[in-house]
N, C-alpha and C positions, 0 to 999 in steps of 0.2 A: 130867636135871639140866642147867640152862642154864649156859653159860660166861659169866664176867664179861668185858665188853668190855675190850680191852687198855688203853684210855685211862683206865679206872677202876682199874686195878691200880697198885700203887706203882711198878713198873718203867715202866709206860706213862706215868705222870705225870712221872717223871724224864726220860724220853725227850722228851716234849712240851715240858717246860721247857727242856731243852737245845736243841731245835729252834727254839723261840721266841727264845732268847738268841742263837743263831747268826743268825737272820733279822734281829733288831734290830741286832746288831753289823754285819751286812753293809750294812743301810740306813744306819747311822751312818757307816760307812766311805765309802759312796757320797756322802753329803751332805758329809762332810768333804773329799772329793776335789773335788767340784764347787765348794764354797766356796773351797777352796785354789786351784783353777784360776782362778776369777774374781778372787781377791785377787792372784794372781801376774800376771794380765793387767793389772789396774789398776795394779799396781806398775810393770810394763813401760811402760805408757802414760805414767805420770807421769814416769818416768825419761827416756823418749824425748822428751816435750814439753820437759822441762828442757834436754835436749841441743840440741833445735832452737833454743831461745832463745839458747843460748850460741853456736851457729854463726851465727845471725842477727846477733848483736852483733859477732861477728868480721868478718862480711861488711860490716857497716855501718862498722866501724872503718877498713877498707882501701878502701872504695868511692871516696872522693875521689881517692886516689892512683891507683887502678885506672883511673878515668875520665881522669885526667891522662895516663896512659900511652897511653890510646886515642887521644889527640890527637897523639901523636908522629908526625912526618912520615916519609915514606919516604926522603927525601933531605935533605942538609944545605943545599941551596939554597933550601928553602922557608922562609918567614918563621917558621913555628911551631918551627923548629929552635932558635931562641933560648930558647924556653920550656923546652926539654929541659934545657939547662944550668942554668936558674934553679930548676927543680923537682926534678931527679933526686935530690939529697941528701934531700929530704923524702920522696920515694917510698921510698928505701932505708930510711930510719928507720921509716916507717910499716909496711912489710912485715916488717922484722926485729922490730919491736915486736909485731906480730901473731903471729909465730912463737913468741915468748916467751910470749905470752898463751895460745896453744894448748896449751902444755905443762901448764897447770893444768886443762885440760878433761878430764873423765873420760867415756869412752864407755859407754853402757849396753850390756847384753847384745845381741850381734848387730850392733853398730855400730862396733866397734873398727876394722874395715877402712875404713869411711867416714871416721873421724877421721884415720887414717893418710893417706888420700888428700887430705884437706883440708890437712894439714901439708905434704905433698909439693907441693901446688899453691902454698902460700904461699912455700915455699922457692924455687920456680921463678919466682914473681913477683918475689921479692927479687933473684934472679939477673938477671932482665930489667931491673930498675931499675938495677942496677950496670952492666949493659951499656949502657943509655942514658946513664948518667953518663960512661962511657968515650967514647961517641960524641961527647958534647959537648966533649970535650977534643981531638978529632981534627978533621981537615979533609979536604975533597974525597972521594976514593974510599974512603979508610979510614973516614971518618965514615959514609958511606953503607952500607958493609959492616957496621959496628957497629950501625947503626939497623936493618938488615934482620935481624940476629941477635936484637936486642932484641925486635922485633916477633914473630919466630918463638917466642921464649921466652914472651912474654906470651900469645900465642894458645894455646900448648900448656898453659900454666898454667890458662887458662880452660877448656880441654877437660877437663883432669884434675879441676878443681873441679866441673864439670857431672856427671862420673861419680860423685863423692861425693854430690852432691845426688840423683842417680837412686837410689842405694842407700838413702839416708835416706828418700826418699819411698816407696820400696817397703816399707820397714819400717813407716812410718806407715799406709799403706793396709792392710797385713797386720793391724795393730792396730785397724782400723776408724776411723782418723783421717784428716783431710784432708792433702793434700800440703803441704809446708812453704812453698812460694811464695818460697823464697830464691833470689835471682839470683846471677850471677857477680860477682866483685869488679870486673872491668874491663868495665863496661857502656858501650857507645857512646852518646854524647849524641844526642838527636834532631836530625836534620839533618846528622849527620857524613857527610862524603864520604870513604869508605875510602881511605886512602893519602895524602889531601891534608892531613890534620891541621888542617882548618878546619871550623868549624860554620857551616852556612848556615841563616839564619833565613828560614823561608818568608815570601814577600811576602803582605801582606794587601791586599785590594781596598779602596780608599778612594774616597769620592765626590769626584769632581774638580769644580773650579769652572771656569766658562768663562774661557778665557785670552784674551790679546790676539789679535785677528784672528778670534776665533770669533764667529759671528753670533748675537746674542741670540735666545732662543726665546720671548720674551713679546710679540712683535708690535711692539716699540718701533721696529724698523727701518722699518715701514710709516709710522709717524707722522713719522719723520725725512724720508722721501721726500716725504710730503705737504707738510711744512713747506718743503722745498726748492722744490717746485713753486709753492707759494703765494708764496714770496719772489720767484720769477721773474716772476710776473704783476703785481707791484706796480710 
């Protein structure tokens, strides 16, 4: 007498059905996980790109004041020192306003540290602006010392900001995105001589015209000599 295969028995059918259900559930769970991971990554990308836009706007807001501070001279004897007194109040207002704006920025997951660094940098820039304002009210050696301190604060603020950008760019790369390309607030203008507080515009070559005393190049001199000889023979 032959035995009925297990899969044809009622118990076998139940076991097969349970096994199939388990397999389907496992596949569904895997698909859900994969889709969930992709959705989460897309969400992180969007949130990070929005954060980049906010940081870029913040940098653009303070860039004119930062560039102005890059022109601050090393000593009170330099002509650019006058501009420090004229512009320091605006620098203070700009960086303190940026500090206030940064409070409304929410960092996405993994970038709270970068946001804290940007805020720290803005606070130090504002401190540098106040130091420059103090320098403008002093004279001689005291003014020079205040200028040196302001320059040190400004440069430290730039270094701190750069650290924040490095963290931000690392997160962007991890998400498969391009680096932010955001610069530091205090960018040196092209042609700036460090410490001089002056911008030197590169000279451009121009075609010069023959000046007085220069011998013409078109042969007219030979005609003049001939005319002179001819006049002597008459």
